[in-house]
C-alpha positions in Angstrom: 74.7 12.1 -88.7 71.2 11.9 -87.5 68.7 14.7 -87.3 69.4 15.4 -83.6 73.2 15.6 -84.4 72.3 18.2 -87.1 70.1 20.2 -84.7 73.0 20.2 -82.0 75.6 21.3 -84.5 73.5 24.3 -85.4 73.2 25.7 -82.0 76.3 24.3 -80.2 77.9 27.7 -80.0 75.2 28.6 -77.3 76.4 27.4 -73.9 72.8 27.6 -72.6 71.7 25.2 -75.3 73.9 22.6 -74.1 72.0 22.4 -70.8 68.7 21.5 -72.6 67.9 17.9 -72.0 66.5 16.5 -75.3 63.4 14.3 -75.6 62.8 11.4 -77.7 62.5 13.4 -81.0 59.3 11.9 -82.0 58.4 14.4 -84.6 61.8 13.9 -86.1 61.6 10.2 -86.1 58.3 10.2 -87.8 59.7 12.6 -90.6 62.7 10.3 -91.2 60.6 7.1 -91.1 58.4 8.5 -93.9 61.3 9.9 -95.7 64.8 8.9 -94.7 66.4 11.7 -96.6 64.6 14.4 -94.7 67.0 14.6 -91.8 67.4 18.4 -92.2 63.6 18.9 -92.1 63.6 16.6 -89.0 66.1 18.8 -87.2 64.1 21.9 -88.1 60.9 20.7 -86.7 62.6 19.4 -83.6 64.3 22.8 -83.2 60.8 24.5 -83.5 59.4 22.0 -80.8 62.3 22.9 -78.5 61.9 26.5 -78.9 58.2 26.1 -78.0 59.0 24.3 -74.8 61.5 27.1 -73.8 58.8 29.5 -74.1 56.2 27.2 -72.3 58.4 26.9 -69.4 58.6 30.6 -69.0 54.7 30.9 -69.3 54.1 28.1 -66.8 56.9 29.1 -64.5 58.3 25.7 -64.6 61.4 24.9 -62.7 62.2 21.6 -64.4 62.0 20.0 -67.8 62.5 16.2 -68.3 63.9 15.9 -64.8 66.5 18.7 -64.9 66.6 22.4 -64.1 64.6 24.2 -66.9 66.6 27.0 -68.9 64.4 29.8 -67.4 65.1 28.4 -63.8 68.9 28.2 -64.4 69.5 31.4 -66.5 66.4 33.4 -66.1 63.2 34.2 -68.2 65.0 36.7 -70.5 67.6 34.0 -71.5 65.1 31.3 -72.1 62.7 33.6 -74.3 65.7 34.9 -76.3 67.2 31.4 -76.7 63.8 30.2 -78.0 63.6 33.1 -80.4 67.0 32.4 -81.8 66.0 28.7 -82.4 62.8 29.6 -83.9 64.2 32.3 -86.2 67.2 29.9 -87.2 64.7 27.1 -88.0 62.6 29.4 -90.2 65.8 30.5 -92.0 66.6 27.0 -92.7 63.1 26.1 -93.8 63.2 28.4 -96.8 65.5 25.9 -98.5 62.6 23.5 -98.9 59.6 23.7 -101.2 57.2 26.5 -100.6 54.6 23.9 -99.8 56.7 22.4 -97.0 57.4 25.8 -95.6 53.8 26.7 -95.6 52.8 23.4 -93.8 55.3 23.8 -91.0 54.9 27.6 -90.5 51.1 27.1 -90.3 51.5 24.5 -87.6 53.7 26.9 -85.6 50.9 29.6 -85.8 48.4 26.9 -84.6 50.8 25.9 -81.8 51.0 29.4 -80.5 47.2 29.8 -80.8 46.8 26.6 -78.8 49.1 28.0 -76.1 47.2 31.1 -75.8 43.9 29.2 -75.7 45.3 27.0 -73.0 46.0 30.0 -70.8 42.6 31.5 -71.3 40.8 28.1 -70.7 42.7 27.7 -67.4 41.3 30.9 -65.9 38.0 29.2 -65.0 36.6 25.6 -65.1 36.1 24.8 -68.7 33.5 22.1 -69.4 33.4 22.5 -73.2 34.8 19.4 -74.8 35.0 21.0 -78.2 37.1 24.0 -76.9 39.4 21.6 -75.2 39.9 19.3 -78.2 40.5 22.3 -80.4 43.1 23.5 -77.9 45.0 20.2 -77.6 44.9 19.7 -81.4 46.6 23.0 -81.9 49.0 22.9 -79.0 50.0 19.3 -79.3 48.8 17.6 -82.5 49.3 20.4 -85.1 53.1 20.1 -85.4 53.0 16.2 -85.5 50.3 16.5 -88.2 52.5 19.0 -90.0 55.5 16.7 -89.7 53.7 13.9 -91.3 52.2 16.1 -94.0 55.5 17.7 -95.0 57.5 14.6 -95.1 54.7 12.8 -97.1 54.8 15.7 -99.5 58.6 15.2 -100.1 57.8 11.5 -100.7 54.9 12.1 -103.1 52.6 10.3 -100.7 49.0 11.2 -99.9 49.5 14.3 -97.7 46.0 14.2 -96.2 46.1 10.6 -95.3 49.4 11.1 -93.4 48.0 14.4 -91.9 45.2 12.3 -90.3 47.8 9.9 -89.0 49.8 12.7 -87.3 46.7 14.6 -86.1 45.2 11.5 -84.5 48.2 10.2 -82.7 49.0 13.8 -81.5 45.6 14.0 -79.9 45.7 10.6 -78.5 49.1 11.3 -77.0 47.7 14.2 -75.1 44.7 12.3 -73.9 46.9 9.6 -72.5 49.0 12.4 -70.7 45.7 13.6 -69.3 45.1 10.1 -67.9 48.7 9.8 -66.5 48.5 13.1 -64.7 45.7 11.5 -62.7 46.7 7.8 -62.4 50.4 8.0 -61.8 52.5 9.1 -58.8 54.7 12.2 -58.9 57.7 10.1 -59.3 56.6 8.5 -62.5 55.3 11.5 -64.3 58.0 13.9 -62.9 55.4 16.4 -61.3 52.7 16.3 -58.5 49.8 13.9 -59.4 46.7 16.0 -60.8 49.0 18.9 -61.3 46.8 20.0 -64.3 43.8 20.5 -62.1 45.9 22.5 -59.7 47.0 24.7 -62.6 43.3 25.3 -63.6 43.3 22.7 -66.5 40.1 20.8 -66.7 41.4 18.1 -69.2 39.2 15.5 -70.8 38.8 13.2 -67.8 37.6 16.1 -65.6 35.2 17.3 -68.4 33.6 13.7 -68.4 33.7 13.5 -64.6 31.8 16.9 -64.3 29.2 15.4 -66.6 28.6 12.4 -64.4 28.9 13.5 -60.7 25.9 14.4 -58.5 25.3 17.8 -57.0 27.2 17.0 -53.8 30.2 15.6 -55.5 30.3 18.4 -58.1 30.2 21.0 -55.3 33.3 19.4 -53.6 35.1 19.0 -57.0 34.5 22.7 -57.7 36.1 23.5 -54.2 39.3 21.7 -55.0 39.7 23.5 -58.3 43.3 25.2 -58.4 43.9 23.9 -54.9 47.0 22.0 -53.9 45.5 18.6 -53.2 46.2 16.4 -50.2 46.6 12.6 -50.7 43.2 11.9 -49.6 41.8 14.4 -52.0 43.7 12.9 -54.9 42.5 9.5 -54.0 38.9 10.8 -53.6 39.1 12.1 -57.2 40.6 8.8 -58.5 37.8 6.9 -56.9 35.3 9.2 -58.6 36.9 8.6 -62.0 36.6 4.8 -61.4 33.1 5.0 -60.1 32.0 6.7 -63.3 34.2 4.8 -65.7 35.8 8.2 -66.8 39.3 6.7 -67.3 38.2 3.9 -69.5 36.1 6.2 -71.6 39.1 8.5 -72.2 41.4 5.5 -72.9 39.1 4.1 -75.5 38.7 7.4 -77.2 42.6 7.6 -77.5 42.6 4.0 -78.7 40.0 4.7 -81.4 42.0 7.6 -82.6 45.1 5.6 -82.9 43.2 2.8 -84.8 41.9 5.6 -87.2 45.5 6.9 -87.6 46.9 3.5 -88.6 43.9 2.9 -90.9 44.7 6.0 -92.7 48.1 4.9 -93.9 47.5 1.2 -94.0 48.2 1.1 -97.8 51.7 2.2 -97.3 52.5 -0.7 -94.8 54.9 1.3 -92.8 55.3 -0.9 -89.7 57.4 1.7 -87.6 54.7 4.2 -87.8 52.0 1.6 -86.7 54.4 0.8 -83.8 54.7 4.3 -82.8 50.9 4.7 -82.8 50.5 1.6 -80.6 52.9 2.8 -78.1 51.1 5.9 -77.4 48.1 4.0 -75.9 50.3 1.3 -74.4 51.7 3.8 -71.7 50.2 2.7 -68.4 47.3 4.8 -67.3 
């Protein structure tokens, strides 16, 4: 039985749970690569991540998740929130079976994740051009649970917790940066949502932060006029051309690439090829 089977068995009595389309389980995979005996911990962390997505979809008023109807769209916000709460609380109940240090690592990450979600909402109210605030937000919202997964599993394996934490934090941030790029460069069919949907939602992601630093006054004025607007194909292409003109996409890509190299370097002494491969695949996604 793998960790996803353990997770499914824990919640199979809820019919709404069966309609959730699972992701790749990257956090659980990383946990079991570091420590093959930590399947239950992997299931707990994947459950926590799943619960956070149920809540996110309500906050974002999302109709779909991974190409299928979201739980809130199918059953309503109340059901989605309560199912998320059931999964959260069950996972924390199971977490107390582990060493106190493991429980602290994971529970702290959930706090950070929630803070990150709140910061994301606040930053989306106006154009945010503060890179530090944005990087802090994506660390909390995206990277903190990956970092915690690595640290907790390393703790159970008597490995250097901080080195594995660096690995998890860096690949988590790099993953989000690449997602930022894909939102700009890929078509809606590829990414499962309209191109530049982040900008429409008020999210000035890293490429936009860098772009605003480079553009002239006329270009900046037009960019501001497009903020939170449903973009036409011509407007999307205009922004893409600006990104190319100022080398923004390459700058973001190499920033993600450097984070991944630092991640691999942090755990190089352990020679865990599968973790190196996961790190490489993050930046190999076409941007």
